PLY file of the C-alpha trace (Angstrom):
ply
format ascii 1.0
element vertex 285
property float x
property float y
property float z
element edge 284
property int vertex1
property int vertex2
end_header
0.00 0.00 0.00
1.34 3.42 -0.96
1.67 6.35 1.41
-1.19 8.81 1.82
-1.20 12.36 3.14
-1.90 11.05 6.66
1.27 8.95 6.43
3.33 12.04 5.61
2.23 13.80 8.78
2.85 10.66 10.82
6.38 10.27 9.44
7.15 13.95 10.08
6.07 13.46 13.71
8.63 10.68 14.13
11.35 13.30 14.62
9.74 14.34 17.91
9.66 10.73 19.14
13.28 10.21 18.18
14.37 13.43 19.89
12.67 12.29 23.09
14.17 8.80 22.90
17.75 10.05 22.52
17.25 12.99 24.91
18.27 15.39 22.17
19.25 18.96 22.89
16.90 21.69 21.68
19.29 22.40 18.83
19.41 18.77 17.72
15.65 18.38 18.06
15.10 21.40 15.82
17.54 20.05 13.25
15.83 16.65 13.19
12.41 18.25 12.77
13.46 20.67 10.04
15.34 17.97 8.12
12.37 15.59 8.10
10.01 18.37 7.05
12.32 19.21 4.16
12.52 15.56 3.15
8.74 15.27 3.21
8.49 17.62 0.24
10.04 14.91 -1.92
8.25 11.84 -0.54
7.23 9.55 -3.37
3.59 8.53 -3.26
4.49 5.44 -5.25
6.31 4.02 -2.21
4.84 2.36 0.86
5.19 3.94 4.33
8.07 1.69 5.53
10.12 2.49 2.41
9.69 6.21 2.99
10.35 5.85 6.71
13.61 3.99 6.13
15.14 6.97 4.32
13.96 9.33 7.05
15.33 7.23 9.87
18.67 6.70 8.17
19.01 10.47 7.83
18.03 11.07 11.47
20.56 8.46 12.62
23.23 10.25 10.59
22.34 13.64 12.09
22.25 12.26 15.63
25.47 10.29 15.02
23.77 7.26 16.52
23.47 3.97 14.61
20.56 2.61 16.65
18.29 5.47 17.66
16.16 3.30 19.92
18.74 0.97 21.49
17.94 1.94 25.09
14.19 1.93 24.46
14.43 -1.53 22.91
16.19 -2.88 25.99
13.39 -1.52 28.19
10.73 -2.97 25.88
12.37 -6.39 26.09
12.48 -6.32 29.87
8.86 -5.18 30.01
7.76 -8.03 27.73
9.79 -10.60 29.66
8.02 -9.61 32.88
4.79 -11.03 31.43
6.22 -14.46 30.59
5.21 -16.24 33.85
1.55 -15.19 33.68
1.35 -15.96 29.95
2.92 -19.38 30.43
0.28 -20.06 33.09
-2.40 -18.97 30.62
-1.06 -21.36 27.99
-1.08 -24.26 30.41
-4.72 -23.70 31.38
-6.22 -22.93 27.96
-8.42 -25.32 26.01
-7.20 -23.90 22.68
-3.44 -23.51 22.83
-2.98 -22.33 19.26
-5.59 -19.59 19.56
-4.20 -18.42 22.90
-0.64 -18.34 21.55
-1.81 -16.41 18.50
-3.55 -13.86 20.74
-0.34 -13.52 22.79
1.62 -12.76 19.62
-0.92 -10.16 18.50
-0.97 -8.51 21.94
2.75 -7.91 21.58
2.08 -5.88 18.45
1.09 -2.88 20.60
4.83 -2.26 21.16
5.18 0.11 18.21
7.08 3.38 18.40
6.03 4.58 14.96
2.27 4.14 15.23
-0.28 6.94 15.03
-1.99 5.63 18.16
-0.23 4.00 21.11
-1.73 1.31 23.37
-0.81 0.09 26.84
0.63 -3.42 26.92
-0.73 -4.16 30.39
-4.26 -3.25 29.30
-3.99 -5.26 26.09
-2.95 -8.42 27.90
-5.83 -7.96 30.32
-8.45 -8.05 27.55
-6.84 -9.82 24.56
-8.09 -13.30 25.45
-11.71 -12.12 25.62
-11.43 -10.06 22.44
-12.45 -11.57 19.11
-10.49 -10.97 15.95
-12.32 -8.24 14.05
-10.99 -9.77 10.86
-11.18 -13.44 11.75
-9.51 -15.96 9.45
-8.16 -18.01 12.34
-9.78 -21.25 11.13
-8.20 -20.76 7.69
-4.88 -20.04 9.35
-5.10 -23.25 11.35
-6.01 -25.22 8.23
-2.94 -23.87 6.43
-0.72 -24.72 9.39
-2.03 -28.27 9.33
-0.89 -28.60 5.71
2.42 -26.73 5.98
5.94 -28.07 6.22
7.84 -24.78 5.98
6.74 -21.47 7.53
8.33 -18.02 7.28
7.56 -15.78 10.25
8.15 -12.06 9.63
9.20 -10.43 12.90
8.30 -6.87 13.75
9.24 -4.92 16.88
11.59 -5.51 19.80
9.66 -6.50 22.91
7.02 -7.94 20.62
9.62 -10.53 19.62
9.40 -12.04 23.12
5.75 -12.83 22.42
6.72 -14.17 18.99
9.12 -16.51 20.76
6.31 -17.89 22.92
4.10 -18.31 19.86
6.81 -20.22 17.98
7.37 -22.45 21.01
3.70 -23.46 20.81
3.90 -23.96 17.03
6.86 -26.30 17.52
4.97 -28.18 20.23
1.82 -28.59 18.13
3.63 -29.12 14.82
6.95 -30.82 15.71
7.94 -31.41 12.07
7.35 -27.81 11.01
10.36 -25.82 9.76
10.08 -22.23 11.00
12.20 -19.36 9.68
12.11 -16.16 11.74
12.95 -13.09 9.62
14.50 -9.98 11.16
15.58 -6.62 9.71
18.98 -6.15 8.12
19.91 -3.13 10.25
18.51 -1.06 13.15
15.39 0.78 11.99
12.96 2.35 14.50
12.44 -0.34 17.21
12.31 -3.30 14.82
13.97 -6.57 15.73
17.39 -7.35 14.25
19.75 -10.32 14.54
21.17 -8.82 17.74
17.93 -8.84 19.73
16.75 -12.12 18.22
19.95 -13.92 19.24
19.78 -12.42 22.71
16.29 -13.92 23.02
17.50 -17.32 21.80
15.75 -17.52 18.44
18.84 -19.10 16.87
18.31 -22.09 19.16
14.50 -22.15 18.77
14.16 -22.01 14.97
15.97 -20.87 11.83
16.98 -17.22 12.25
17.19 -15.22 9.03
18.61 -11.74 8.41
16.28 -10.55 5.65
18.64 -7.78 4.59
15.86 -5.18 4.43
16.53 -1.69 5.76
12.82 -0.92 6.08
10.44 -1.21 9.07
8.53 -3.88 7.18
9.46 -6.71 4.81
10.02 -4.84 1.54
10.56 -7.81 -0.79
12.50 -5.79 -3.37
15.07 -4.84 -0.71
15.52 -8.34 0.73
18.61 -10.44 0.09
18.53 -13.45 -2.21
18.25 -16.07 0.54
15.33 -14.29 2.18
13.50 -13.90 -1.13
13.91 -17.61 -1.90
12.64 -18.66 1.52
9.73 -16.23 1.32
8.72 -17.48 -2.13
9.03 -21.19 -1.31
7.43 -21.29 2.15
4.09 -23.04 2.44
2.83 -20.29 4.74
4.01 -16.82 5.75
3.07 -15.36 9.13
3.34 -11.59 8.89
3.37 -9.66 12.16
2.51 -6.00 12.47
1.46 -3.04 10.36
4.82 -2.43 8.70
4.89 -5.90 7.17
1.23 -5.53 6.16
1.95 -2.20 4.47
4.87 -3.70 2.53
2.94 -6.81 1.43
-0.34 -5.21 0.40
-0.33 -6.19 -2.39
2.20 -8.99 -2.85
2.97 -11.59 -5.49
2.25 -14.65 -3.34
-0.65 -16.08 -1.39
-0.94 -18.04 1.88
0.07 -15.12 4.07
-1.50 -14.66 7.48
-1.43 -11.05 8.67
-1.50 -10.79 12.46
-1.67 -7.25 13.81
-3.24 -4.59 15.97
-4.73 -1.74 13.92
-2.99 1.44 15.07
-3.61 4.01 12.36
-6.43 5.26 10.17
-4.72 4.39 6.87
-4.36 0.71 7.77
-7.85 0.70 9.30
-9.29 1.94 5.98
-7.27 -0.60 4.01
-8.66 -3.45 6.12
-12.15 -2.02 6.50
-11.76 -2.15 10.28
-11.33 0.28 13.18
-8.31 1.53 15.09
-7.84 -0.78 18.05
-9.14 -3.90 16.30
-7.07 -7.09 16.21
-6.67 -8.84 12.89
-6.02 -12.37 11.67
-6.32 -12.09 7.89
-5.38 -14.74 5.35
-4.64 -14.01 1.69
0 1
1 2
2 3
3 4
4 5
5 6
6 7
7 8
8 9
9 10
10 11
11 12
12 13
13 14
14 15
15 16
16 17
17 18
18 19
19 20
20 21
21 22
22 23
23 24
24 25
25 26
26 27
27 28
28 29
29 30
30 31
31 32
32 33
33 34
34 35
35 36
36 37
37 38
38 39
39 40
40 41
41 42
42 43
43 44
44 45
45 46
46 47
47 48
48 49
49 50
50 51
51 52
52 53
53 54
54 55
55 56
56 57
57 58
58 59
59 60
60 61
61 62
62 63
63 64
64 65
65 66
66 67
67 68
68 69
69 70
70 71
71 72
72 73
73 74
74 75
75 76
76 77
77 78
78 79
79 80
80 81
81 82
82 83
83 84
84 85
85 86
86 87
87 88
88 89
89 90
90 91
91 92
92 93
93 94
94 95
95 96
96 97
97 98
98 99
99 100
100 101
101 102
102 103
103 104
104 105
105 106
106 107
107 108
108 109
109 110
110 111
111 112
112 113
113 114
114 115
115 116
116 117
117 118
118 119
119 120
120 121
121 122
122 123
123 124
124 125
125 126
126 127
127 128
128 129
129 130
130 131
131 132
132 133
133 134
134 135
135 136
136 137
137 138
138 139
139 140
140 141
141 142
142 143
143 144
144 145
145 146
146 147
147 148
148 149
149 150
150 151
151 152
152 153
153 154
154 155
155 156
156 157
157 158
158 159
159 160
160 161
161 162
162 163
163 164
164 165
165 166
166 167
167 168
168 169
169 170
170 171
171 172
172 173
173 174
174 175
175 176
176 177
177 178
178 179
179 180
180 181
181 182
182 183
183 184
184 185
185 186
186 187
187 188
188 189
189 190
190 191
191 192
192 193
193 194
194 195
195 196
196 197
197 198
198 199
199 200
200 201
201 202
202 203
203 204
204 205
205 206
206 207
207 208
208 209
209 210
210 211
211 212
212 213
213 214
214 215
215 216
216 217
217 218
218 219
219 220
220 221
221 222
222 223
223 224
224 225
225 226
226 227
227 228
228 229
229 230
230 231
231 232
232 233
233 234
234 235
235 236
236 237
237 238
238 239
239 240
240 241
241 242
242 243
243 244
244 245
245 246
246 247
247 248
248 249
249 250
250 251
251 252
252 253
253 254
254 255
255 256
256 257
257 258
258 259
259 260
260 261
261 262
262 263
263 264
264 265
265 266
266 267
267 268
268 269
269 270
270 271
271 272
272 273
273 274
274 275
275 276
276 277
277 278
278 279
279 280
280 281
281 282
282 283
283 284
């Protein structure tokens, strides 16, 4: 999906969030804001939001002389997510539908998004997620595809959220012991998206196949992926796509059997899906 005018304003506002995250001086904050506003004049409306955002964030990182703008925030997000593991493990042990519960856990983690138009509280989401129905509900189709699949690509999204992905993949491996799972991460630090560094720290390399997709965008932009990632993406029986950035990059896409799991956090994505901000989505294509 290509950017719209609302996306432009959202991307411009990212400079304020970055300035706060890095505790920028007033001078640096002004420079970040003015630079992004200048860049916005040349945004291409033939690109999707993550592609546009990648250029903006690379420029802000250059100005701030900081490779990973959200490194400290990502550490805090990981610790916050890890604090929920005991209660979520208890929930998984007591549930009558382990796959559905694990899927809801993964979607709840999608609220950890530093680039969204609307922010949600993780504590509140985990309180209500298990009693909330998918607004776009293709869960039965998703389960049917899992039952037939031998190889699954799982597109990771944000740091902190990846802890919930880990729990979801643990359940997938328990329920489908012969399933090959490939967890894709970004090729470099971009916003608060998960990279090889955070995925290895969480133990993904011991849980499943860990893949550096090579993309520099906050979403799986297929045209920017490396050859190995493209081949795996094309040949997988099923792709699990987490979050809005991956949805934005893959709407449309050249392949089918993709399950989009996400929390709707902006009006543009809400309109694309025909749903409301705040809804949770399990959509198969």
